[in-house]
C-alpha positions in Angstrom: 16.5 -15.6 16.3 12.7 -15.3 16.2 11.5 -14.9 12.6 9.5 -11.8 13.5 12.5 -10.0 14.9 14.6 -11.2 11.9 12.1 -9.8 9.4 11.9 -6.5 11.3 15.6 -6.0 11.5 16.1 -7.0 7.9 13.4 -4.4 6.8 15.0 -1.7 8.9 18.5 -2.3 7.6 17.4 -2.8 4.0 15.2 0.3 4.0 18.0 2.5 5.3 20.4 1.2 2.7 18.0 1.5 -0.2 16.9 5.0 0.9 20.6 6.1 0.8 21.4 4.4 -2.5 18.2 5.6 -4.3 18.7 9.1 -3.0 22.1 9.2 -4.6 20.8 7.7 -7.8 17.9 10.2 -8.1 20.3 13.1 -7.4 22.7 11.9 -10.0 19.9 11.8 -12.6 18.6 15.2 -11.4 15.2 13.6 -10.5 14.4 16.0 -7.6 11.3 17.5 -6.1 11.0 20.9 -7.7 10.3 23.8 -5.2 7.3 25.8 -6.1 4.6 28.0 -4.4 3.0 24.8 -2.9 6.1 23.4 -1.4 6.6 23.3 2.4 10.4 23.1 2.0 13.2 25.0 0.2 15.9 22.3 0.3 16.9 19.8 -2.5 15.0 16.6 -2.1 14.2 13.4 -4.0 10.9 11.5 -4.1 12.6 8.2 -3.7 11.2 7.1 -0.3 8.2 5.2 -1.7 10.5 3.2 -4.1 12.8 2.4 -1.2 10.0 1.1 1.0 8.4 -0.9 -1.7 11.7 -2.4 -2.8 12.4 -3.4 0.8 9.0 -5.2 0.9 9.5 -6.8 -2.5 13.0 -8.1 -1.8 12.0 -9.6 1.6 8.9 -11.1 0.0 10.9 -12.5 -2.9 13.3 -14.3 -0.4 10.5 -15.9 1.5 8.6 -16.8 -1.7 11.7 -18.6 -3.1 12.1 -20.4 0.2 8.5 -21.5 0.2 7.4 -19.5 3.3 4.2 -17.5 2.8 4.6 -14.6 5.3 1.5 -12.9 3.8 -0.6 -13.0 0.6 2.1 -12.2 -2.0 -0.5 -11.6 -4.7 -1.2 -8.2 -3.1 2.1 -7.0 -4.5 0.4 -6.9 -8.0 -2.1 -4.0 -7.3 0.5 -2.4 -5.0 3.0 -2.5 -7.9 0.5 -0.8 -10.1 0.0 2.0 -7.6 3.7 2.5 -7.1 4.5 2.6 -10.8 1.8 5.1 -11.7 2.9 7.2 -8.7 6.6 7.0 -9.7 5.8 8.1 -13.3 3.9 11.0 -11.9 6.8 11.9 -9.7 9.2 12.0 -12.6 7.2 13.1 -15.6 3.9 14.3 -14.3 0.6 12.7 -15.2 -3.0 13.8 -15.7 -5.1 13.1 -12.6 -7.8 11.4 -14.7 -5.3 8.8 -16.0 -4.0 8.3 -12.4 -7.6 7.9 -11.3 -8.1 5.2 -13.9 -5.1 3.2 -12.6 -6.4 3.6 -9.1 -9.7 2.0 -10.2 -7.7 -0.9 -11.9 -5.8 -1.5 -8.7 -9.0 -1.4 -6.6 -10.6 -4.0 -8.9 -7.5 -6.3 -8.6 -7.8 -6.1 -4.8 -11.5 -7.0 -5.1 -10.6 -10.0 -7.3 -8.2 -11.0 -4.5 -11.2 -11.4 -2.2 -11.0 -8.0 -0.5 -14.5 -6.6 -0.7 -16.9 -4.8 1.7 -20.1 -6.8 1.6 -21.4 -5.9 5.0 -21.9 -2.6 6.9 -22.4 -4.3 10.2 -25.7 -2.5 11.0 -24.4 1.0 10.2 -27.5 3.1 9.2 -29.5 -0.2 9.6 -27.6 -1.9 6.7 -26.0 -5.3 7.0 -25.3 -7.5 3.9 -24.9 -5.8 0.5 -25.5 -7.4 -2.9 -22.5 -8.1 -5.2 -22.7 -5.0 -7.4 -23.2 -2.5 -4.6 -20.5 -4.1 -2.5 -18.0 -3.9 -5.3 -18.9 -0.3 -6.1 -18.7 0.7 -2.5 -15.3 -1.1 -2.1 -13.9 0.8 -5.1 -15.2 4.1 -3.7 -13.7 3.4 -0.3 -10.3 2.4 -1.8 -10.2 5.5 -4.0 -11.0 7.7 -1.0 -8.3 6.2 1.2 -5.7 6.3 -1.6 -6.3 10.0 -2.2 -6.6 10.9 1.5 -3.1 9.5 2.1 -1.8 11.2 -1.0 -3.3 14.5 0.2 -1.4 14.5 3.5 2.0 13.8 2.0 3.0 17.5 2.3 5.0 17.7 5.6 8.1 15.9 6.9 7.1 12.8 8.7 3.4 13.3 8.5 2.3 10.5 6.1 4.8 8.1 7.7 3.5 8.9 11.2 -0.2 8.5 10.2 0.5 5.2 8.5 2.6 3.8 11.4 -0.1 4.8 13.9 -2.8 3.2 11.7 -0.9 -0.1 11.2 0.0 -0.4 14.9 -3.7 0.3 15.8 -4.8 -2.3 13.2 -2.7 -5.0 14.8 -3.3 -4.0 18.4 -7.1 -3.8 18.4 -7.6 -7.1 16.6 -8.7 -10.0 18.9 -6.2 -12.3 17.2 -3.1 -12.2 15.0 -4.1 -10.8 11.6 -3.0 -12.3 8.2 -1.0 -9.1 7.7 1.2 -9.2 10.8 4.4 -9.9 8.9 3.5 -7.3 6.3 2.9 -4.8 9.1 6.2 -5.6 10.7 8.0 -5.0 7.4 6.2 -1.7 6.7 6.6 -0.2 10.1 10.3 -1.0 10.3 11.0 0.2 6.7 9.2 3.5 7.4 11.4 4.3 10.4 14.6 5.3 8.5 12.4 7.8 6.5 12.3 10.0 9.6 16.0 10.6 9.4 16.0 11.3 5.6 12.8 13.4 5.9 14.1 15.7 8.6 17.8 16.1 7.7 18.8 19.5 6.3 20.2 18.5 2.9 19.4 15.9 0.3 16.1 15.1 1.9 13.9 12.2 0.9 10.2 12.4 0.4 7.7 9.5 -0.1 6.5 11.0 -3.4 3.3 10.0 -5.1 4.8 6.6 -5.5 5.0 6.2 -1.8 1.7 7.8 -0.9 -0.2 5.7 -3.4 1.6 2.6 -2.4 0.9 3.2 1.4 -2.6 4.3 0.6 -3.0 0.9 -1.1 -1.8 -0.8 2.1 -4.2 1.3 4.2 -7.1 0.3 1.8 -6.3 -3.4 2.2 -6.3 -3.1 5.9 -9.5 -1.1 6.0 -11.4 -3.6 3.8 -10.1 -6.4 6.0 -11.4 -4.5 9.1 -14.8 -4.2 7.6 -14.9 -7.9 6.7 -16.2 -10.6 9.1 -12.6 -11.9 9.6 -11.5 -9.0 11.7 -12.9 -8.9 15.3 -12.1 -6.0 17.6 -11.1 -7.0 21.1 -14.2 -7.0 23.4 -12.8 -4.3 25.8 -12.6 -1.9 22.8 -16.0 -2.7 21.4 -16.2 0.0 18.8 -18.3 -0.2 15.7 -16.0 -1.1 12.8 -16.8 2.0 10.7 -16.3 4.3 13.7 -13.0 2.4 14.4 -11.8 3.0 10.9 -12.7 6.7 11.0 -10.8 7.2 14.3 -7.7 5.4 13.2 -7.6 7.6 10.0 -9.3 10.6 11.5 -6.9 13.2 10.1 -6.6 12.0 6.4 -10.3 11.4 6.2 -11.2 14.8 7.7 -8.7 16.6 5.6 -9.9 14.9 2.4 -13.6 15.8 3.0 -12.7 19.3 4.0 -10.4 20.0 1.0 -12.7 18.4 -1.5 -15.8 20.4 -0.3 -13.9 23.7 -0.3 -12.5 23.1 -3.8 -15.9 22.1 -5.3 -17.6 25.1 -3.7 -15.0 27.3 -5.2 -15.6 25.7 -8.6 -12.2 23.9 -8.8 -11.3 20.3 -9.4 -11.1 18.3 -6.2 -7.7 17.0 -7.4 -6.0 20.4 -8.0 -3.1 20.9 -5.6 -3.1 23.8 -3.2 -1.9 24.8 0.3 -5.3 24.7 1.9 -4.8 21.5 3.8 -5.2 21.4 7.6 -1.4 20.7 8.0 -0.6 23.8 6.0 -2.8 25.9 8.3 -1.2 24.3 11.4 2.3 24.9 10.0 1.7 28.6 9.9 0.9 28.5 13.6 3.5 26.0 14.8 6.3 26.9 12.3 8.0 23.5 12.4 7.0 20.3 10.7 7.7 18.1 13.7 5.3 20.1 16.0 2.5 19.8 13.4 3.1 16.0 13.1 3.1 15.6 16.9 -0.1 17.7 17.2 -1.9 15.6 14.6 -0.8 12.2 16.1 -1.8 13.3 19.6 -5.1 14.6 18.3 -5.8 11.2 16.6 -5.0 9.4 19.9 -7.4 11.8 21.7 -10.2 11.1 19.1 -9.7 7.4 19.4 -9.8 7.6 23.2 -12.9 9.7 23.2 -14.6 7.2 20.8 -13.7 4.3 23.1 -14.9 6.1 26.2 -18.3 7.2 24.9 -19.0 4.5 22.2 -17.1 1.4 23.4 
């Protein structure tokens, strides 16, 4: 059997199994998502989805590491582990956003030390190469923005998973050659698929939680920094500027982040205070069902990407 297919099927089966087991474990320990005025659901649910997906990635990575087969850069698991751990602690005990922010900066610096840094804007606003200090500060800012944009949209069934799957598939499809993260993408997409069942079922639902949204935000950050590097080349027939390409792939989370932060600051609130003023909450009032909102956002993202290709490609 082809190694790619084997990895994908293993991730699918392992993720489904771990989601089921961890859901049972979280329920037995009464670690559930408490329903409050900001909740978009009224059913019992656990925030174990992120742990299941990360565990799937870790176990598959461990197997290939022990067999001496580097399917991707395994050192990336270190900053991703930091993000998952701080998110899980927040899911269970709650954590001050300032402390969470500090750990996000630490994870961003580890990624930079792994060689992931934005040191070229490719002519955007007339800017090309950046000096070392500015490139590191810009990279940290971009990573923090992406982490929190993914965290902000984790409020509806299937939304964060759909946005991330679309982003990962777009990342792999538009590259002129196979990326260094193809196997990682395969594992992530396949391990996210079982979450749809657990997200949308009527009882004992499973959410990504902060652990999952921060972990997947870390993945998105890694891919974005890679896109903005000189190692990622977009196929000539889709000749979009890299920054525009990034924005179109993550059009919804980026737009929602900017909108929510501006509204909160103008109202005199912290940009990290939780509320129900996100675009998906507004759409939910109109469409009533989570699945309709998710489909609307995905199709809108595809439309934005198509328009960008038509007019700017």
